[in-house]
N, C-alpha and C positions, 0 to 999 in steps of 0.2 A: 649439279646443284638443284636442291630440292627447295620447293616453297609451298610447305604444307602448313606452315604456321599461318593461322588466320587471327589477326589482332582483334578482329570484331567478334569473333567466336570466343576468344578469351575473355573478352570484355562481357559479353552476353553470360558466360559461364560465372563469372565474379559476381554480376547482377544478380543471378539467379541464387548464388550462394547468400549474398546478402538478404535477398528477400526472404529466404527460408530461415535465416538467422532471425530476422526481424519478427516473422510469424511464431518462432519458437519462444522469442520474448515476450511477446505479446500474450500467448497463451499462458506462461508463467506468471505475468504480471495479472491477468485476469483471474487466475486460480488464486494467487495471493490475495486479491481484493476479496473474491469470495470466502476464503478462510478467515481473513481480517473481519469480515462482516458477521460471520457466524460467530467469532469470538466476541465483537462488540455486542451482539444480541445475547450473548450469555452472560453479560455483566448485570450485577443488581441495578434495580432502577433507583434513581435519585442520588444525590450528592452525599446525602448522610450516609447511605449504604455504602458508597465507593470509597470517599474519602476519610481520613483519620479524623477523630473528634477534633484535634489540634487544628487542621486544616480547616474543618467546618467552623471552627470557633473563630478564626482569623477572616475567612472569607464568606461566612454566612449570609452577611448582608448582600453581598454581591451576588450570591447563587439565588437570593429571594427576588433579584431585581427583575428577572423576566427573560425574555426570549432572545436578546444579545448575548447575554452571557451564558445562557443554556446553549446556545449555538457554539460559543467559543469552547465550552467545556466539552460538548459533544465531538468537535473537531479535534480537539486534544486526544480524547480517547480513542477515536478513530485512527488517527496516527500512531498513538502507542500500540494499538492493536495489529496495524500493519507492520510496525517496527518488529514486534513479538513473532509476528509469522515469518517475517524475512530472517530474524535472528535464528528461529527454530531450524530453518532450511540450511543455514550456513554451519551449524554445530553438527 
């Protein structure tokens, strides 16, 4: 009877595989983030240039309110850019 199987070795190998997978996923997310940032930076400045006239008509007063709304709009645009980058990669 042979006892060559090392359960700790198998566990270590599995941990290393998971670590490699995590590292690869981190690299993908980092690259996607950079691509999304590049896309975000290519957008025109100002809500008038980004949104349709109708959206600007409806929300124009909000857009003029200042920092809090600006941050909300920028967060939305960043998320949309990341979604676009991720969608392109799945196509």
